[in-house]
C-alpha positions as CSV (number, residue, x, y, z in Angstrom):
1,M,48.1,16.0,15.2
2,A,45.9,13.1,16.3
3,A,43.9,13.6,19.4
4,A,45.5,10.7,21.3
5,T,49.1,11.5,22.2
6,S,49.2,10.4,25.8
7,S,52.4,8.3,25.5
8,F,54.6,11.1,24.2
9,S,54.6,14.7,25.2
10,P,56.9,17.7,24.7
11,A,57.2,19.6,27.9
12,L,59.1,22.7,28.9
13,T,61.3,21.9,31.8
14,A,63.8,24.0,33.6
15,P,67.4,22.9,33.8
16,P,68.2,20.8,36.9
17,S,70.2,22.3,39.8
18,S,73.9,22.0,39.3
19,S,76.0,19.7,41.3
20,S,78.4,21.3,43.7
21,A,81.3,20.5,41.4
22,A,79.7,22.5,38.6
23,A,77.9,25.1,40.6
24,S,79.9,28.0,39.3
25,K,79.5,27.0,35.7
26,T,76.6,28.2,33.5
27,Y,75.8,25.7,30.7
28,P,74.3,26.6,27.3
29,A,70.8,25.9,26.2
30,P,69.4,25.8,22.7
31,S,68.2,29.2,21.5
32,S,67.6,31.1,18.3
33,L,70.7,31.7,16.2
34,G,72.3,34.9,17.5
35,F,75.7,36.1,18.4
36,S,75.3,38.0,21.6
37,S,74.5,36.1,24.8
38,A,75.0,35.6,28.5
39,V,77.7,33.0,29.0
40,S,79.8,31.3,31.6
41,K,82.9,33.1,32.9
42,S,85.0,30.8,30.9
43,L,83.5,31.9,27.5
44,H,84.4,35.2,25.9
45,P,81.7,37.1,23.9
46,L,83.0,39.9,21.6
47,R,81.2,43.0,20.4
48,A,80.6,43.4,16.7
49,R,83.0,45.7,15.1
50,A,83.4,46.8,11.5
51,T,86.3,45.3,9.6
52,R,87.5,45.5,6.0
53,A,86.4,41.9,5.6
54,A,83.0,42.7,6.8
55,A,82.7,45.6,4.4
56,N,83.6,43.1,1.6
57,G,80.9,40.7,2.7
58,S,83.4,38.1,4.0
59,A,82.3,35.5,6.6
60,L,85.6,36.4,8.4
61,G,84.0,39.8,9.1
62,A,81.8,38.1,11.7
63,R,84.1,39.0,14.5
64,M,81.7,38.1,17.3
65,V,82.3,34.8,19.0
66,S,79.2,32.7,18.8
67,V,78.4,31.4,22.3
68,P,75.2,29.9,23.6
69,A,72.6,32.0,25.3
70,I,71.0,31.0,28.6
71,K,67.5,29.8,27.8
72,T,65.2,27.2,29.2
73,P,65.4,24.3,26.8
74,L,62.6,22.4,25.3
75,S,62.7,19.0,26.9
76,L,60.9,16.1,25.2
77,D,59.6,13.5,27.7
78,F,57.9,10.2,26.9
79,Q,56.3,7.3,28.7
80,T,56.9,3.6,28.0
81,S,55.3,0.6,29.6
82,V,57.7,-1.9,28.0
83,F,61.3,-0.5,28.2
84,Q,63.3,1.3,30.9
85,K,63.6,5.0,30.4
86,E,66.8,6.6,31.6
87,K,67.7,10.2,32.4
88,I,71.1,11.5,31.3
89,N,72.6,14.9,31.7
90,L,74.2,16.6,28.8
91,A,75.9,20.0,29.3
92,G,73.6,20.7,32.2
93,H,70.3,19.6,30.5
94,D,68.4,16.4,31.4
95,E,67.4,14.2,28.4
96,Y,65.8,10.9,28.3
97,I,66.9,7.8,26.4
98,V,66.4,4.0,26.2
99,R,69.4,1.8,26.0
100,G,69.4,-1.1,23.6
101,G,70.9,-4.5,23.6
102,R,70.1,-8.0,22.5
103,D,69.1,-8.9,26.0
104,L,66.0,-6.8,25.4
105,F,64.8,-8.7,22.3
106,H,62.4,-10.8,24.5
107,L,60.4,-7.5,25.1
108,L,59.7,-7.0,21.4
109,P,56.4,-9.0,21.3
110,D,55.1,-6.7,24.0
111,A,56.3,-3.6,22.2
112,F,54.7,-4.7,19.0
113,K,51.5,-5.8,20.6
114,G,48.7,-5.9,18.0
115,I,51.1,-6.1,15.0
116,K,51.0,-9.2,12.9
117,Q,52.9,-7.9,9.9
118,I,55.6,-5.3,9.4
119,G,55.8,-4.1,5.8
120,V,59.2,-2.7,4.7
121,I,58.7,-0.6,1.6
122,G,61.8,0.0,-0.5
123,W,65.2,-1.6,-0.9
124,G,67.6,1.4,-1.0
125,S,70.1,2.3,1.7
126,Q,68.0,1.6,4.8
127,G,65.5,-1.0,3.5
128,P,67.9,-4.1,3.4
129,A,69.5,-3.3,6.7
130,Q,66.3,-2.6,8.6
131,A,64.4,-5.5,7.2
132,Q,67.1,-8.0,8.0
133,N,67.7,-6.7,11.5
134,L,64.0,-6.7,12.3
135,R,63.6,-10.2,11.0
136,D,66.6,-11.5,12.9
137,S,65.7,-9.8,16.1
138,L,62.1,-11.0,16.0
139,A,63.3,-14.5,15.3
140,E,65.6,-14.4,18.3
141,A,62.5,-13.2,20.3
142,K,60.6,-16.2,19.0
143,S,57.9,-13.9,17.6
144,D,55.6,-14.9,14.8
145,I,55.4,-11.3,13.4
146,V,56.1,-11.4,9.7
147,V,58.5,-8.9,8.1
148,K,57.5,-8.5,4.5
149,I,59.3,-6.6,1.7
150,G,57.1,-4.5,-0.6
151,L,58.6,-3.6,-4.0
152,R,57.4,-2.2,-7.4
153,K,56.5,-4.9,-9.9
154,G,59.5,-5.5,-12.1
155,S,62.0,-4.0,-9.7
156,R,65.5,-5.4,-9.9
157,S,65.6,-5.4,-6.1
158,F,63.5,-8.5,-6.0
159,N,66.6,-10.6,-6.6
160,E,68.5,-8.7,-3.9
161,A,65.7,-9.4,-1.4
162,R,65.6,-13.1,-2.4
163,A,69.3,-13.4,-1.9
164,V,69.0,-12.5,1.8
165,G,66.0,-14.8,2.5
166,F,62.9,-12.9,1.6
167,T,60.6,-14.9,-0.8
168,E,57.2,-14.8,-2.3
169,E,56.6,-18.4,-1.3
170,S,57.1,-17.6,2.4
171,G,54.9,-14.5,2.2
172,T,57.9,-12.2,3.0
173,L,58.2,-10.6,-0.4
174,G,55.6,-9.1,-2.6
175,D,54.0,-6.1,-4.4
176,I,54.3,-2.7,-2.8
177,W,50.6,-1.9,-2.7
178,E,49.5,-5.3,-1.4
179,T,52.2,-5.1,1.3
180,V,51.1,-1.6,2.4
181,S,47.4,-2.7,2.5
182,S,48.1,-5.9,4.6
183,S,50.6,-4.5,7.1
184,D,49.9,-3.2,10.6
185,L,53.2,-1.3,10.7
186,V,54.4,0.2,7.3
187,L,58.0,1.2,7.3
188,L,58.2,3.6,4.3
189,L,61.9,3.5,3.2
190,I,61.6,4.5,-0.4
191,S,63.5,7.6,-1.5
192,D,62.3,10.9,-0.2
193,S,61.4,12.2,-3.7
194,A,59.4,9.0,-4.3
195,Q,57.6,9.6,-1.0
196,A,56.7,13.1,-2.1
197,D,55.3,11.8,-5.4
198,N,53.4,8.9,-4.0
199,Y,52.2,9.7,-0.5
200,E,48.5,10.1,-1.5
201,K,48.4,6.6,-2.9
202,I,50.4,5.2,0.1
203,F,48.0,6.8,2.6
204,S,44.9,5.5,0.7
205,H,46.2,1.9,0.9
206,M,46.9,1.9,4.6
207,K,44.5,0.3,7.1
208,P,42.8,2.5,9.6
209,N,44.6,2.5,13.0
210,S,47.8,1.1,11.3
211,I,51.1,2.8,11.9
212,L,53.3,4.6,9.4
213,G,57.0,4.4,10.2
214,L,59.5,6.7,8.7
215,S,63.3,6.8,9.1
216,H,63.5,10.5,8.1
217,G,61.2,13.4,8.6
218,F,61.4,14.6,5.0
219,L,57.8,13.7,4.2
220,L,56.5,15.9,7.0
221,G,58.6,18.7,5.6
222,H,57.2,18.2,2.1
223,L,53.6,18.0,3.4
224,Q,54.1,21.2,5.4
225,S,55.4,22.9,2.3
226,V,52.1,22.2,0.5
227,G,49.9,22.9,3.5
228,L,49.0,19.3,4.3
229,D,49.5,16.8,7.1
230,F,49.1,13.0,7.6
231,P,45.7,11.3,7.7
232,K,44.2,11.4,11.1
233,N,43.2,7.7,11.2
234,I,46.8,6.4,11.4
235,S,49.7,6.7,13.8
236,V,52.9,8.3,12.6
237,I,56.2,7.5,14.1
238,A,59.9,7.7,13.2
239,V,63.0,5.8,14.0
240,C,66.0,7.4,12.4
241,P,69.4,5.6,12.6
242,K,72.2,8.0,12.7
243,G,74.1,6.3,9.9
244,M,73.7,4.8,6.5
245,G,71.9,1.5,6.0
246,P,75.0,-0.5,5.4
247,S,76.4,0.7,8.8
248,V,73.1,-0.3,10.5
249,R,73.4,-3.8,9.2
250,R,77.2,-4.2,9.6
251,L,77.4,-3.2,13.2
252,Y,74.3,-5.3,14.0
253,V,76.1,-8.4,12.6
254,Q,79.4,-7.5,14.3
255,G,77.6,-7.2,17.7
256,K,75.9,-10.6,17.7
257,E,78.3,-12.0,20.2
258,I,78.5,-9.0,22.6
259,N,74.9,-8.1,23.4
260,G,74.7,-5.8,20.4
261,A,76.4,-3.1,18.6
262,G,74.7,-0.8,16.1
263,I,73.9,2.8,15.2
264,N,72.2,5.2,17.7
265,S,68.7,6.2,16.6
266,S,66.4,9.1,17.3
267,F,62.7,8.4,17.6
268,A,59.6,10.5,17.3
269,V,55.9,10.2,17.7
270,H,54.0,12.6,15.4
271,Q,50.5,11.0,15.8
272,D,49.3,8.3,18.2
273,V,45.7,7.2,17.6
274,D,45.5,4.4,20.1
275,G,48.4,4.9,22.7
276,R,50.7,2.3,21.2
277,A,53.0,4.5,19.2
278,T,55.8,5.1,21.6
279,D,56.4,1.5,22.5
280,V,56.2,0.5,18.9
281,A,58.8,3.1,18.0
282,L,61.1,2.0,20.8
283,G,60.6,-1.7,19.9
284,W,61.6,-0.9,16.3
285,S,64.7,1.0,17.4
286,V,65.8,-1.8,19.8
287,A,65.2,-4.4,17.1
288,L,67.5,-2.5,14.8
289,G,70.3,-2.8,17.3
290,S,70.5,0.8,18.4
291,P,72.8,1.2,21.4
292,F,70.6,4.0,22.6
293,S,67.5,5.8,21.4
294,F,66.9,9.4,22.0
295,V,63.7,11.4,21.6
296,T,63.1,14.1,19.1
297,T,60.2,15.5,16.9
298,L,59.7,14.7,13.3
299,E,60.3,18.3,12.4
300,Q,63.5,18.7,14.4
301,E,64.7,15.4,12.9
302,Y,64.4,16.4,9.3
303,K,65.9,19.8,9.9
304,S,68.9,18.4,11.6
305,D,69.4,15.4,9.4
306,I,69.1,17.1,6.0
307,F,71.3,19.9,7.2
308,G,73.8,17.5,8.8
309,E,74.4,15.4,5.7
310,R,75.0,18.6,3.7
311,G,77.4,19.7,6.4
312,I,80.1,17.7,8.2
313,L,78.6,14.3,7.6
314,L,79.0,14.3,3.8
315,G,79.1,17.5,1.8
316,A,81.3,19.7,3.9
317,V,83.9,17.1,4.6
318,H,84.2,16.4,0.9
319,G,84.6,20.1,0.2
320,I,87.3,20.7,2.8
321,V,89.5,17.8,1.8
322,E,89.3,18.8,-1.8
323,S,90.4,22.4,-0.9
324,L,93.2,21.2,1.4
325,F,94.5,18.7,-1.1
326,R,95.0,21.4,-3.7
327,R,96.6,23.7,-1.1
328,Y,99.1,21.1,0.0
329,T,100.1,20.0,-3.5
330,D,100.3,23.6,-4.6
331,S,102.8,24.2,-1.7
332,G,105.0,21.4,-3.0
333,M,103.7,18.4,-1.0
334,S,103.7,15.1,-3.0
335,E,100.2,13.9,-4.1
336,D,100.4,10.8,-1.9
337,S,101.4,12.8,1.1
338,A,98.7,15.4,0.4
339,Y,96.1,12.7,0.3
340,K,97.3,11.1,3.5
341,N,97.4,14.5,5.3
342,T,93.8,15.4,4.2
343,V,91.5,12.4,3.7
344,E,93.5,9.8,5.7
345,C,94.0,12.3,8.5
346,V,90.3,13.1,8.8
347,T,89.0,9.6,8.3
348,G,91.7,7.9,10.3
349,I,93.4,9.4,13.3
350,V,91.2,12.4,13.8
351,S,87.9,10.4,13.6
352,R,89.2,7.6,15.9
353,T,90.5,10.1,18.4
354,I,87.2,12.1,18.5
355,S,85.2,8.9,18.7
356,T,87.0,7.6,21.7
357,K,88.5,10.7,23.5
358,G,86.8,13.8,22.1
359,M,87.9,16.8,20.1
360,L,90.0,18.3,22.9
361,E,92.3,15.3,22.7
362,I,93.2,16.2,19.2
363,Y,94.4,19.6,20.4
364,N,96.0,18.4,23.6
365,S,98.1,15.8,21.7
366,L,99.8,18.4,19.6
367,S,103.1,20.0,20.2
368,E,103.2,23.8,21.0
369,A,104.2,24.6,17.4
370,D,101.4,22.4,16.0
371,K,98.9,23.9,18.4
372,K,99.6,27.3,16.8
373,E,99.0,25.8,13.3
374,F,95.8,24.2,14.5
375,E,94.6,27.5,16.0
376,A,95.4,29.4,12.8
377,A,93.4,26.9,10.8
378,Y,90.5,26.8,13.3
379,S,90.3,30.6,13.7
380,A,90.3,31.2,9.9
381,S,87.8,28.4,9.1
382,Y,85.2,28.7,11.8
383,Y,83.1,31.6,10.5
384,P,83.4,30.7,6.8
385,C,82.1,27.2,7.6
386,M,79.3,28.7,9.8
387,D,78.4,31.1,6.9
388,I,77.5,28.1,4.6
389,L,76.1,26.0,7.4
390,Y,73.8,28.8,8.5
391,E,72.5,29.3,4.9
392,C,72.0,25.6,4.5
393,Y,70.0,25.2,7.7
394,E,67.7,28.0,6.7
395,D,67.3,26.5,3.2
396,V,66.2,23.3,4.9
397,A,63.9,24.9,7.5
398,S,62.2,27.0,4.8
399,G,61.4,24.0,2.6
400,S,63.7,25.3,-0.2
401,E,66.1,22.3,0.1
402,I,63.3,19.8,0.3
403,R,61.8,21.2,-2.9
404,S,65.2,21.0,-4.5
405,V,65.4,17.3,-3.7
406,V,61.9,16.6,-5.1
407,L,62.7,18.5,-8.3
408,A,66.1,16.8,-8.7
409,G,64.4,13.4,-8.4
410,R,62.1,14.2,-11.2
411,R,65.1,15.2,-13.4
412,F,66.4,11.7,-13.2
413,Y,63.9,10.9,-16.0
414,E,63.2,12.4,-19.4
415,K,60.5,15.0,-19.4
416,D,59.4,18.1,-21.2
417,G,61.6,17.1,-24.1
418,L,64.7,17.3,-22.0
419,P,67.1,14.5,-21.3
420,A,67.4,12.6,-18.0
421,F,70.1,13.8,-15.6
422,P,70.9,11.1,-13.0
423,M,73.6,11.7,-10.5
424,G,77.1,11.7,-11.9
425,K,80.3,10.2,-10.4
426,I,82.3,12.1,-7.8
427,D,85.4,10.1,-7.5
428,Q,87.1,10.3,-10.9
429,T,89.4,13.3,-10.4
430,R,93.1,13.1,-9.8
431,M,92.8,13.4,-6.0
432,W,90.6,10.3,-5.7
433,K,92.8,8.3,-8.1
434,V,95.7,9.2,-5.9
435,G,93.6,7.8,-3.0
436,E,93.3,4.5,-4.8
437,R,97.1,4.2,-5.0
438,V,97.6,5.2,-1.4
439,R,95.1,2.6,-0.1
440,A,96.6,-0.1,-2.3
441,T,99.9,0.1,-0.2
442,R,98.4,1.2,3.1
443,P,99.4,-1.1,6.0
444,A,96.5,-2.7,7.8
445,G,95.3,-0.5,10.7
446,D,97.1,2.6,9.5
447,L,95.1,5.6,10.6
448,G,97.2,8.2,8.8
449,P,99.1,11.3,10.1
450,L,97.8,13.9,12.4
451,H,98.2,17.1,10.4
452,P,97.5,20.1,12.7
453,F,96.2,22.4,9.9
454,T,93.8,19.7,8.5
455,A,92.6,18.9,12.1
456,G,92.0,22.6,12.8
457,V,89.8,23.0,9.8
458,F,87.8,19.8,10.4
459,V,87.3,20.6,14.1
460,A,86.3,24.2,13.3
461,L,83.7,22.8,10.9
462,M,82.4,20.4,13.5
463,M,82.1,23.1,16.2
464,A,80.4,25.5,13.7
465,Q,77.8,22.9,12.9
466,I,77.3,22.2,16.6
467,E,76.8,25.9,17.2
468,V,74.2,26.3,14.5
469,L,72.2,23.4,15.8
470,R,72.5,24.5,19.3
471,K,71.2,28.0,18.5
472,K,68.4,26.6,16.5
473,G,67.0,24.7,19.5
474,H,68.1,21.1,19.0
475,S,68.8,18.8,21.9
476,Y,72.4,17.8,22.7
477,S,71.6,14.2,21.9
478,E,70.6,15.3,18.4
479,I,73.4,17.7,18.0
480,I,76.1,15.3,19.0
481,N,74.8,12.4,17.0
482,E,74.3,14.6,13.8
483,S,77.6,16.5,14.1
484,V,80.0,14.1,15.8
485,I,79.0,10.4,16.3
486,E,77.5,9.8,12.8
487,S,80.5,11.5,11.2
488,V,83.3,9.7,13.0
489,D,81.7,6.3,13.8
490,S,79.5,5.6,10.8
491,L,80.4,7.6,7.7
492,N,84.1,8.5,7.7
493,P,85.1,4.8,8.0
494,F,83.6,4.3,4.5
495,M,85.7,7.1,3.0
496,H,88.7,5.6,4.7
497,A,88.0,2.3,3.1
498,R,87.4,3.3,-0.5
499,G,87.1,7.0,-1.0
500,V,84.4,9.7,-1.1
501,S,81.9,8.0,-3.4
502,F,81.9,4.8,-1.3
503,M,80.8,7.0,1.6
504,V,78.4,9.3,-0.1
505,D,76.8,6.9,-2.5
506,N,76.0,4.3,0.1
507,C,73.6,6.9,1.6
508,S,70.1,7.9,0.7
509,T,69.2,9.8,-2.5
510,T,68.5,12.9,-0.5
511,A,72.0,12.7,1.1
512,R,73.7,12.0,-2.2
513,L,72.1,15.0,-3.9
514,G,72.8,17.3,-1.0
515,S,76.5,16.3,-0.8
516,R,77.0,17.0,-4.4
517,K,75.3,20.3,-4.2
518,W,77.0,21.7,-1.1
519,A,80.5,20.2,-1.2
520,P,81.6,22.8,-3.8
521,R,80.3,25.6,-1.5
522,F,82.6,24.6,1.3
523,D,85.5,24.1,-1.0
524,Y,85.0,27.6,-2.5
525,I,84.6,29.5,0.8
526,L,87.6,27.9,2.4
527,T,89.8,28.5,-0.7
528,Q,88.6,32.1,-1.2
529,Q,88.4,33.2,2.5
530,A,89.9,31.0,5.1
531,L,93.1,30.0,3.3
532,V,93.6,33.5,2.1
533,A,93.2,34.8,5.7
534,V,95.9,32.4,6.9
535,D,98.3,33.4,4.0
536,N,97.7,37.1,4.8
537,G,98.7,36.6,8.4
538,T,95.3,37.4,9.9
539,P,95.7,37.3,13.7
540,I,94.3,34.3,15.5
541,N,91.0,35.0,17.2
542,Q,92.1,34.0,20.7
543,D,88.6,34.3,22.2
544,L,87.4,31.9,19.6
545,I,90.1,29.4,20.6
546,S,89.3,30.0,24.3
547,N,85.6,29.3,23.7
548,F,86.5,26.1,21.9
549,L,88.7,24.8,24.7
550,S,86.0,25.6,27.4
551,D,82.8,24.7,25.5
552,P,80.5,22.5,27.6
553,V,79.8,20.3,24.5
554,H,83.0,18.4,25.3
555,G,81.5,17.1,28.5
556,A,78.3,16.1,26.7
557,I,80.3,14.3,24.0
558,E,82.1,12.4,26.8
559,V,78.8,11.2,28.2
560,C,77.6,10.1,24.7
561,A,80.9,8.3,24.0
562,Q,80.1,6.0,26.9
563,L,77.0,5.0,25.0
564,R,78.7,4.5,21.7
565,P,78.7,1.1,19.8
566,T,80.7,-1.5,21.7
567,V,82.8,-2.3,18.6
568,D,84.3,-0.1,15.8
569,I,82.7,-0.7,12.4
570,S,84.8,-2.8,10.1
571,V,84.6,-1.8,6.5
572,P,86.7,-4.0,4.3
573,A,87.3,-2.8,0.7
574,D,85.4,-5.9,-0.6
575,A,82.4,-5.3,1.7
576,D,79.3,-7.2,0.5
577,F,76.9,-5.3,2.8
578,V,76.9,-2.2,0.7
579,R,74.8,-1.1,-2.3
580,P,75.2,-3.7,-5.1
581,E,76.6,-1.2,-7.6
582,L,79.4,-0.3,-5.1
583,R,80.6,-3.8,-4.4
584,S,84.2,-4.3,-5.5
585,S,83.3,-7.2,-7.7
586,N,81.4,-4.8,-9.9
C-alpha cells in the first residue's frame, strides 16, 4: 500500500441509531459465514439436527436457517473535493455513494486534474464501451483530455476502433506499449489472463506518479497469489461497472436525453501516491454514466465479482434453466411452453418485477396455491444452491479460481505438444434451438409467464447468494448490485433477447470461463437433490420461508431501486453494440 492514502480510508463505524419506526427491529451486518446467530424477532434460527440427508452428505441436510449475525460492519468512507458525497442507509447500515448524471460532466476537468491522456488498453467487452463513453463525456465537458486506444500490433480490433472514430491520424489509436508509456491514466481492460501474463511489462512502461485503472480486481488477486503487489510509484484505482461492456455503452446512449442512464459502478482506491486517486476514480465513474458509484476495496470487488458471475449472474442461472427445462418436458410440458416457463419466465416477468418492485412482489402476486408451489421450490433449492455458492466463493477467495482462469487462458493456444482449446459454444442444444423458435414468434414486449416453481428456484438462488456475500462481510451496495441489479437490469435482458450465449459471451473472458465451468454444477445439484426432495414430498421449511419474507435485504433493495437507471435497457436481436462475432449479421 502506498504511503499517501489520505483521500480514501476504511473505517470501522458503528451502525446508526434506529429511527423510531424501526426501533424494535435488529438489522443484519456482514459477518463470517456461519449458521447460528443473534437475529431480529421476525427471523427464526434453527438448531442443527441430524437427518438422513445430512448423513448422505446432501446440502438439504443443512437444516439450520442461515440468518445474519449482529456485528459491527466495516464501513468504507472517502473524501472528495469535486463531487458531492451522499449517505444512504441500507438495512440499518450507513453507506456512502456519489450520484451520477450528465449535469456533472462539467466537473470532469477538475476530477481529472493533471491528466492529459487517458490510455484505454484493450478492445474486449469493456474497452469499446468505456473508451467511447469517456470520449463523449469529455467532449461534452469541453475538455482537451485525449482518450487513446492501445492495441497489439496486428490486432483485428484496430478496424473496430477506427469504425467508432479512433484513428492513428488523430492520435487516439496506437500501439499498446507506446500508449501505456505516454498516458497519465492507464485503463487496463485486456483480459484477466492477459493481465496475469503481462503485468511486469505493463508496470515497467508506466510513468512514475501515473495512475493504473482497473475495472476488475482480478490482477490484485493474481499478485497476492504469487506474493507480489503493485509498484509503489503509481496510484492504483478501480471503477467496476456492474454489467457487461455492451450494457455500459447501450444505457449511456439511451440516456443522452434524460440526464443519463447507465450501469452502477463500484470504485476503489488501492494506492494513492499524490492524493488525486479518489477524485480521478469518481470522475471516471461519472464519465461512464454510472447512476451511482459506491465504494469498495479492490479485494472485496474481485471476490464478489468473480463469485457473482459464476453464481446468479451467469453460471447458476444457466444451470437452473437447463435443469428446469428437462424437468418440465419430462413431465409432459411441450418444449415451447417449457422454454417460456423457464428462460422467458426468469428473463422476462421475474426480472422486470424484481427490478422495479423487488422479490417480495413476485411472491405476493401469486395465488395461494401458487405460493405453496413457490415455497416448495424455494425450500428445496435454497441450501443446494448455497452449497455450490459457498464452495465457489471459497475457491475465489483462496486464489484457486483465479489460477484456473489463468491456466485456461493459456490453453487457448497450442503448447507442450497439445492442441489449443478455445471456448466452445453453449447454445447448440435442443433447448436453445427451441428458444430461437419461441423468440421468432414472440409478441413485442412479451415478458413470458410467471411460473411459481421457476420463480421459487430463482429467488432461492438469489437469496442464497445474498446470504453468502453478507456473511463474508460485503457491503449491502455490493451485495445488491452483484446479486440483484446486475442480474435483472444488465444481464438477463441479453438472454431474453437472443439466448444464453448472447448473454454469457458478451462478457469478459473470465466470466465466460466461469459460467461454463459452474453452470453444470448448479444443474446437477438441483436435479439430484432439490427436485428429488420435492418429488419425495419433503416438508417445506417454514422457518426458511418466514426468514425470506422478513429479511431486511428487501428494504435495502427498495432503496437501491430508487437509484436504478432511469430507463430499461433495450436489447434488440440485431443489436450492433455487442461483440462483433455476436452480431446477427454474422
